[in-house]
C-alpha positions in Angstrom: 7.4 9.6 18.3 5.2 6.5 18.5 6.2 3.6 16.1 2.7 3.7 14.5 3.1 7.4 13.7 6.5 6.8 12.2 5.2 4.0 10.0 2.1 6.0 9.0 4.3 9.0 8.1 6.6 6.8 6.0 3.7 5.3 4.1 2.1 8.7 3.5 5.4 10.1 2.1 5.9 7.1 -0.1 2.3 7.3 -1.5 2.7 11.0 -2.2 6.0 10.4 -4.0 4.3 7.7 -6.2 1.3 9.9 -7.2 2.9 11.7 -10.1 4.6 8.6 -11.7 1.2 6.8 -11.3 -0.7 9.6 -12.9 1.9 9.7 -15.7 1.5 6.0 -16.3 -2.3 6.2 -16.4 -2.2 9.1 -18.8 0.3 7.5 -21.1 -1.3 4.1 -21.3 -4.9 5.1 -21.4 -4.2 8.2 -23.6 -2.7 5.8 -26.1 -5.6 3.4 -25.8 -8.1 6.2 -26.3 -6.1 7.5 -29.3 -6.0 4.0 -30.9 -9.7 3.4 -30.4 -10.7 6.8 -31.7 -8.4 6.5 -34.7 -9.9 3.2 -35.5 -13.4 4.6 -35.4 -12.4 7.6 -37.6 -10.5 5.6 -40.1 -13.4 3.3 -40.8 -16.4 5.4 -39.8 -18.9 3.1 -41.5 -18.3 0.4 -38.8 -19.2 2.5 -35.8 -22.0 4.2 -37.7 -23.5 0.8 -38.4 -23.1 -0.3 -34.8 -24.6 2.9 -33.5 -27.5 2.4 -35.9 -28.1 -1.1 -34.5 -28.1 0.3 -31.0 -30.7 2.9 -31.9 -28.4 5.9 -31.2 -29.9 9.0 -33.0 -27.8 10.5 -35.7 -25.4 7.5 -35.8 -22.8 8.9 -38.2 -22.6 12.2 -36.3 -22.3 10.4 -33.0 -19.7 8.1 -34.4 -17.6 11.1 -35.5 -18.1 12.7 -32.1 -17.1 9.6 -30.2 -14.1 9.0 -32.5 -12.9 12.6 -32.2 -13.4 12.6 -28.4 -11.4 9.4 -28.1 -8.7 10.2 -30.7 -7.9 13.8 -29.9 -8.8 13.4 -26.2 -6.3 10.5 -26.1 -3.5 12.7 -27.6 -4.3 15.5 -25.1 -4.1 12.9 -22.2 -0.8 11.7 -23.5 0.6 15.2 -23.3 -1.2 16.1 -20.1 -2.6 19.1 -21.8 -6.0 20.5 -20.7 -6.3 17.2 -18.9 -9.3 17.7 -16.7 -11.3 19.4 -19.4 -10.3 16.6 -21.8 -11.6 14.0 -19.4 -15.2 15.4 -19.5 -16.1 14.3 -23.0 -14.1 11.0 -22.5 -16.2 10.3 -19.3 -19.4 11.2 -21.1 -18.5 8.9 -24.1 -17.8 6.0 -21.7 -21.1 6.6 -19.9 -22.9 6.6 -23.2 -21.1 3.3 -24.1 -22.4 1.8 -20.9 -25.9 3.2 -21.4 -26.2 1.8 -24.9 -23.8 -1.0 -25.8 -23.5 -2.4 -22.3 -26.8 -1.5 -20.7 -27.3 -5.2 -19.7 -24.3 -5.0 -17.3 -25.4 -1.7 -15.9 -28.8 -3.3 -15.0 -27.1 -6.1 -13.2 -24.3 -4.0 -11.5 -25.4 -5.1 -8.0 -26.1 -8.8 -8.8 -23.2 -9.3 -11.2 -20.5 -6.7 -10.5 -17.9 -8.7 -12.3 -19.7 -8.1 -15.6 -19.7 -4.4 -15.0 -16.0 -4.1 -14.2 -15.0 -6.3 -17.0 -17.0 -4.5 -19.7 -14.8 -2.7 -22.2 -15.7 0.9 -21.1 -14.8 0.3 -17.4 -11.1 0.9 -17.5 -11.4 3.7 -19.9 -13.9 5.3 -17.6 -11.8 4.7 -14.5 -8.7 6.2 -16.1 -10.7 9.3 -17.1 -12.1 9.7 -13.7 -8.7 9.3 -12.0 -7.2 12.1 -14.2 -10.3 14.2 -13.8 -10.3 14.0 -10.0 -6.5 14.0 -9.3 -5.3 16.0 -12.3 -2.5 15.1 -14.7 0.4 15.2 -12.2 3.7 17.0 -12.2 4.9 15.3 -15.4 2.5 17.1 -17.8 2.2 20.1 -20.1 -0.5 21.4 -17.8 2.0 21.6 -14.9 4.7 23.2 -17.1 2.2 25.9 -18.2 1.2 26.4 -14.5 4.8 26.8 -13.5 5.4 29.3 -16.3 2.4 31.3 -15.3 3.6 31.5 -11.7 7.1 32.6 -12.7 
């Protein structure tokens, strides 16, 4: 076996081994962050309602409740790794709406000022949601336990 093939194989095995702990870390940290953010919105609904009104979002109170529920309950589901990919859909949508309303200025300058886009508050929430949506919740999740039970 060529040395490069051996190194490549070792790197591949290591990366594969780290995937599940990485996904668990993403889910736990960002699930908690989503939960906290959503809980904050729901516990003082007048603040996000007023902010959504300033942004010109239609039905601001309804949308504040929807965003708060998506974040709060979606965060809890992410923490558990339950219905993970389905849960990420409203979270991704909520973060895209945040970019399209509260952070539209950084979206418009994404090519000329990428730093502003990636440092905007929705970015890491969106990235975490996309990672779990694309790669799944990993082995350390309720989804995986349910899948194993179904196969048994």
